[in-house]
Steps between C-alpha positions, in 0.01 A plus 500: 500500500603164360577308821193602704276208597185713500583660164534149358159406642346818354651413162377137522858371496442319832177320586286636779136463597390831353158613622486843334693705251458815298727749326642632829489216752524125550359311797601145591477263794785508752693171503530522881156625606446656843118485472247295301509776238845649446546674167793718392431796274786656308533788260625395158758778533800388704565705813707331772353655818267774614813710555564492126162640401466836329209696358525301176394187691190647668249364250650150497530463877164665567347259250612208719227598749234514227611156382506374861135601543411307182689192621339524844157514335579198282631307803186574705682722749342840439228461761702285743808720506860468393837658561750659263867527595808637323835417660797728434845353554640181644426579866134559411484158335550593135673204337441579131615847407217597267227707667208270582180521696385203708124441510410271791162370614271206544539485878499745792831687494669604824720797578789545467482327164832314507646475850846359562512129573 
């Protein structure tokens, strides 16, 4: 997808503070963090929302969680704890329509994670 912000980040066409990348995933710092550590992990394959996933995407999306564990370890969060969140659709808070996993940590996290203001 040529006009997708996250695809452009994955392809190094737009600068981002990348903290991890491999053949399937890219992880970078959120520009509007909700916690001291707020990293977005994306599959290199473009899929707009969770609703658009099919069996062909299982390995890529499942790999996001493996990559998240590596990022959490590198960020010093593995023992402390962290949260992973995937929003699906505008009402859930998805603003970029490329599947992405939020990794949040570095402070105690309440519940619900993102209440209305």
